[in-house]
N, C-alpha and C positions, 0 to 999 in steps of 0.2 A: 537570589543575590542581586544587588543593585550595582550597576556599572555606570561609571562617569566617563566623559570624554577625557582622554589623557591617562587613564588607568593602564598599567602594564598588565597584560593578560597572557595566559598560555592555553592552548587547546588541549583538552583532556585526552583525546584519542589520536593525537598527532604530535609532531615535534615542531610546532609553529608557536612562536612567541611574537608579541607585538604590542602596539598601543591602540586603544580604542579611538577611532576617528569619527564615528557616527553611530547614533542609536535611532532606529526606525521601527516602529511597531514592535514586532517580536524578533527583529534581526539586529545584530550588533556587528558593525563594520570595524575591522581592525587592519592596521598596516603592519606587515611583518618587518623584521629587522632587515630583510632583503629589499624592502620597498614595494612589495606586492600587497594588494588589498584583498581581503576575504570577508565574507559574511557568514556569521554563525548564530545559532540559537543560544540564548543565555545559559541553558543547561550544558552546553558543550565547552564553556569557558570557565576559567578560574582566575581570580585576581592574584597577581604576585605582588606582595607587599615588600618582601626582602628577597635578595638573591639567595639561591640555595647554598652557595659557599659561605655566606654570612650566617645562615641558620645553622649549618653544620659545625661552625666554630664553637657554638654554645650548647650544642645538644649533648645529652648524656645517653650513651648507647646502652640499651637494656635488653636487646635481643640476644639471647644466648647463642644462637647459631652464628650470628654476625660476630660476636665477641670471639668465638672459637676460631673463625676464619682469620680474624685479625691476629690472634695469637699464633696461629700456624704460620702465617706469612712472615711474622717477625722472627720466629725461630728459624725459618728457612733462610733468612738473610744472614744469620750468624753461622749457618752450616758451612763446613769446609768445602772449598772449591776443588774439583778434581780436574786433572789434565785432560785435554781433548784426546779422543781416540782416533782422530783423523790422521791417516797415514800421509807421509810427506809427498807421495805421488798423487794424492787427491787435492793438495793445496794448489790453488791457481798460481802460476808463476808471476814473478814481478816483470812488468813490461817496461822496456826502455826504448823510446823512439829516438833514433839517432839522426833523423832527417834534420838538416841544418836549420830549416825554418822553425823547428820545434825547440831548438837550443838557443837561438838568438833572435832578437827583434829584427835586426837588419844585417845583411851581409855586405853592406857598403864598406869598402876599405879592406875587405878580407879577400885574399886570393885563395886558390884551391888548397894550397899547402896549409894555410891558417885554418880553413874550414875543416880539413881532415884532422888536424891536430886537436881542434876543439871537440870533434866527435870522438876521437880516441881517448882523450883525457876524460870526457864524460863517461865513456864505457869503463875506464879504469876506476874512476871514483865509485861508480855503481857496483862494480864487482867487490871492491873493498868494503863498501857499505853492506852488501849482502853477506859477506864473510863475518863482519862484526856483529850483525843482527841475526845470524844463523838462518838466512833465507836460502833454501836449497836450490831454487831454480830461477833463472833470469832468461827472458826472451829479449834479444836485441833486434829491433826492427831497423834494418839498414837499407832496404830497398834493393832493386836489382841493379840498375845502372851498369857501369863498366866493370864492376866488381872490385874496385880499388879499396873501398871501405871494408868489404867482406874479407879481403886478403889481409888487410892490416889488423882486423879483429882476430882472425885466425892466428896471426903472429902474436898478438897480445895474450890470447888465451893460453899459449904455451908457457907463459910466465906464472900461471896459476895451476893449482891441482884441480882441474875441471874436466868433465867430459863434454864434448861438443856434438850437438845434433842439429839437423835441419828442423826448424820449428814446424808446427802443424801447417801443412799445406792448405788444409780446408779453411783455417782461420787467417793465416798471414800470407799465403801464396809463397812465392819463391824468395821473397825479400826479407827473411828473418832467420835468425840462428838462436837456438836454445842451448843454454849451458846448465849442467848440473854441477854444483859445487860440493866437493867433499869437505865436510867440516872438520874432521879429524883425520887428516891424511897420515898414512903409515909411512915412516921414514926408512 
């Protein structure tokens, strides 16, 4: 096979493509798409005249095994989807970080009361979101601090039909509370 400088080539036994940048005796130098240069023998290279995606647009598939695989995959796409068998205790909980720097860009102009109200309102909205979207667990990351936010969260949780637990100590330390939301509370 004859090679010219500027030909796009591919290496037969490797995943290297590039352009011919030099021809010396029995060695052809190519520059890969990454900018590295390599030397190969002519029998190790093949000229690429058109990209593979262009060729596949016009090709007619005649391989019976390949046709069967294509037909199988198209029938699988139309197959009915089944519900997941993952139990609700295996679903990772929704995490809500109530640290004030996570909720607002700046605390300038906010006093402690305003910051606490922002944190409680965020928690309230997240609980209502979880109830609407049938999310069974939420972990509220509130930090340790003086315990004011935790106390207010405990008071908030009494307004909903939830069970309150200390979140995983291994993952969150002492500064997080996990709640389990009963989706269909019995009255």
